[in-house]
C-alpha positions as CSV (number, residue, x, y, z in Angstrom):
1,X,13.5,-5.2,-19.9
2,X,12.2,-8.5,-19.7
3,X,14.9,-9.4,-17.5
4,X,14.5,-6.6,-15.2
5,X,10.9,-7.5,-14.6
6,X,11.8,-11.0,-13.8
7,X,14.3,-9.7,-11.4
8,X,11.7,-7.3,-9.7
9,X,9.2,-10.1,-9.4
10,X,11.8,-12.5,-7.7
11,X,12.9,-9.8,-5.4
12,X,9.5,-9.3,-4.4
13,X,8.9,-13.0,-4.0
14,X,11.8,-13.2,-1.9
15,X,10.9,-10.4,0.4
16,X,7.3,-12.2,0.9
17,X,9.0,-15.3,1.6
18,X,9.8,-14.2,5.0
19,X,7.4,-13.7,7.6
20,X,8.5,-10.2,8.7
21,X,5.6,-7.7,8.3
22,X,8.3,-4.8,7.5
23,X,9.7,-7.0,4.6
24,X,6.0,-7.7,3.5
25,X,5.5,-3.7,3.5
26,X,8.9,-3.3,1.6
27,X,7.5,-6.1,-1.1
28,X,4.4,-4.2,-1.4
29,X,6.3,-0.7,-1.9
30,X,8.4,-2.3,-4.5
31,X,5.8,-3.7,-6.2
32,X,3.8,-0.1,-6.1
33,X,7.0,1.8,-7.2
34,X,7.6,-0.4,-10.4
35,X,4.2,-0.1,-11.4
36,X,3.0,-3.8,-10.3
37,X,-0.4,-2.5,-9.1
38,X,-2.0,-6.1,-8.8
39,X,0.7,-7.5,-6.9
40,X,0.9,-4.3,-4.6
41,X,-2.8,-4.6,-4.1
42,X,-2.6,-8.3,-3.4
43,X,0.3,-7.6,-0.7
44,X,-1.2,-4.8,0.8
45,X,-4.9,-6.4,1.4
46,X,-2.9,-8.8,3.9
47,X,-4.4,-8.9,7.2
48,X,-1.9,-6.7,9.3
49,X,-1.9,-7.3,13.1
50,X,0.1,-4.1,13.7
51,X,-2.3,-1.0,13.3
52,X,0.5,1.2,12.1
53,X,1.2,-1.5,9.2
54,X,-2.6,-1.7,8.6
55,X,-2.6,2.2,8.1
56,X,0.1,2.3,5.9
57,X,-1.3,-0.5,3.8
58,X,-4.7,1.3,3.7
59,X,-2.7,4.5,2.4
60,X,-1.2,2.5,-0.4
61,X,-4.6,1.1,-1.2
62,X,-6.1,4.3,-1.3
63,X,-3.4,5.4,-3.8
64,X,-4.3,2.5,-5.9
65,X,-7.9,3.0,-5.8
66,X,-10.0,4.9,-8.5
67,X,-12.3,6.4,-5.7
68,X,-12.0,8.3,-2.5
69,X,-14.3,5.7,-0.6
70,X,-11.3,4.2,1.3
71,X,-9.7,7.6,2.0
72,X,-13.2,8.8,3.5
73,X,-13.5,5.4,5.4
74,X,-10.1,6.0,7.1
75,X,-10.6,9.5,8.0
76,X,-14.2,8.9,9.3
77,X,-12.7,6.1,11.6
78,X,-9.3,7.5,12.4
79,X,-9.4,11.5,12.2
80,X,-6.5,11.9,14.4
81,X,-4.4,8.9,13.3
82,X,-0.8,10.0,12.4
83,X,-1.3,9.2,8.7
84,X,-4.8,11.0,8.4
85,X,-2.9,14.1,6.8
86,X,-1.5,11.7,4.1
87,X,-5.1,10.6,3.5
88,X,-6.4,14.1,3.4
89,X,-3.6,14.9,0.6
90,X,-5.1,12.2,-1.5
91,X,-8.4,13.4,-1.0
92,X,-7.5,17.0,-1.8
93,X,-5.6,15.7,-4.8
94,X,-8.7,14.0,-6.3
95,X,-11.1,16.8,-5.7
96,X,-12.1,19.1,-8.5
């Protein structure tokens, strides 16, 4: 198990060594999927020049947050963005 964790961390580091935003997204997704929440948060908090990459990063960060504040902020600022339905699902899932 420890060996697998080291391999995952090494793979994420290798993806981050590239300047490619798509590989950074992939690294963040890999960290997210393997439960490395702190690492995923660090990756997704990057300044994204591409608005679609930024929106996806905001979506992943909203999934990591304990509150709906990021979801509400995104929906208030970009109610018609293609990712808005995903944000609404997060809001609906966390509502009582």
